[in-house]
C-alpha positions in Angstrom: 111.3 128.5 109.7 112.2 125.0 108.5 115.7 123.9 107.5 114.5 120.9 105.5 112.2 121.4 102.6 110.3 118.4 101.3 108.4 117.8 98.0 107.0 115.0 95.9 104.0 113.8 97.9 100.6 113.2 96.4 97.8 110.8 95.6 98.6 107.6 93.7 96.8 104.3 93.1 98.0 101.1 94.7 101.0 99.8 92.8 102.1 103.2 91.7 105.3 105.1 92.5 106.3 108.4 94.1 109.7 110.1 94.6 110.1 112.3 97.6 112.8 115.0 97.8 114.3 116.8 100.8 116.7 119.7 100.5 118.8 121.0 103.4 119.1 124.8 103.7 122.4 126.6 104.0 121.8 127.0 107.8 122.8 123.3 108.0 126.6 123.2 107.7 127.4 119.5 108.1 125.1 116.4 107.9 125.9 113.2 109.7 122.8 111.3 108.5 119.5 112.0 106.8 116.3 109.9 106.6 112.6 109.6 106.2 110.0 109.0 108.8 106.2 108.7 108.4 103.2 109.1 110.6 99.7 107.9 109.9 96.6 109.3 111.8 96.5 107.8 115.3 99.9 106.1 114.9 103.4 106.9 116.1 106.0 108.3 113.8 108.3 105.5 112.5 111.5 105.3 110.6 111.2 104.4 106.9 114.7 104.7 105.6 118.0 106.4 106.5 121.4 107.1 105.0 124.6 108.2 106.7 127.2 110.6 105.4 129.3 107.5 104.5 126.5 106.1 102.3 125.3 103.4 104.5 121.5 102.8 104.3 118.9 101.1 106.4 115.2 100.4 105.9 112.2 99.4 107.8 111.4 95.8 107.1 108.1 96.6 105.6 109.6 98.7 102.7 112.7 96.7 101.9 112.8 95.9 98.2 110.2 98.6 97.4 111.7 101.9 98.7 115.1 103.3 97.9 116.9 106.1 99.7 119.6 108.1 97.9 121.4 111.5 98.0 122.9 114.0 95.6 126.6 114.4 95.1 126.8 117.4 97.5 125.0 115.3 100.2 122.6 118.1 100.8 119.5 116.5 99.2 118.0 113.2 100.0 115.4 111.2 98.0 113.0 108.4 98.7 111.9 106.4 95.7 108.7 104.6 96.6 107.6 101.8 94.3 104.7 99.3 94.5 102.9 101.5 96.9 100.2 100.1 99.2 97.3 101.7 100.9 98.9 101.1 104.3 101.8 103.3 103.1 99.4 106.3 103.4 100.9 108.8 105.9 102.7 112.1 106.3 106.3 111.6 105.4 108.9 113.7 107.2 112.5 114.3 106.3 115.0 114.2 109.1 118.6 115.2 109.4 121.2 114.7 112.1 123.3 117.7 111.5 125.1 120.8 112.8 124.2 124.4 111.9 126.4 127.3 110.8 125.5 128.9 114.2 126.8 126.0 116.2 129.0 123.9 114.0 130.3 121.7 116.8 126.8 120.7 118.0 124.9 117.9 116.4 121.1 118.0 116.6 118.0 116.7 114.9 116.2 118.7 112.2 112.8 118.0 110.7 111.0 118.9 107.6 107.3 120.1 107.5 106.1 116.8 106.1 104.5 115.8 102.8 101.3 113.9 102.5 101.4 110.5 100.6 98.0 109.0 99.9 97.7 105.6 98.3 94.2 104.7 97.1 92.9 101.1 96.6 
């Protein structure tokens, strides 16, 4: 079972846009931070963007000005708006959360989504 559910991936042409969504299940009781990572074939997984419970954000240098991370009012869903997409952005994008569960509310751990494929054609 996964505690983070992602959606929004797909195939777009270079210069196009996609919006990824990640929803935390109720098994997650508190969220310290959420973010997006990506992994291309043969490459290491890398951080794309993150947002803390206080609203502070950070981005990989390669996506600054093009990608925007945001969250809903309940802080249980995080979004990644990706504009001006490039072929090199092609990867599987994973949602991540630094959170506690209802079963261990005092223990913080990492949670991962199943990944959603983003393919940018030239």
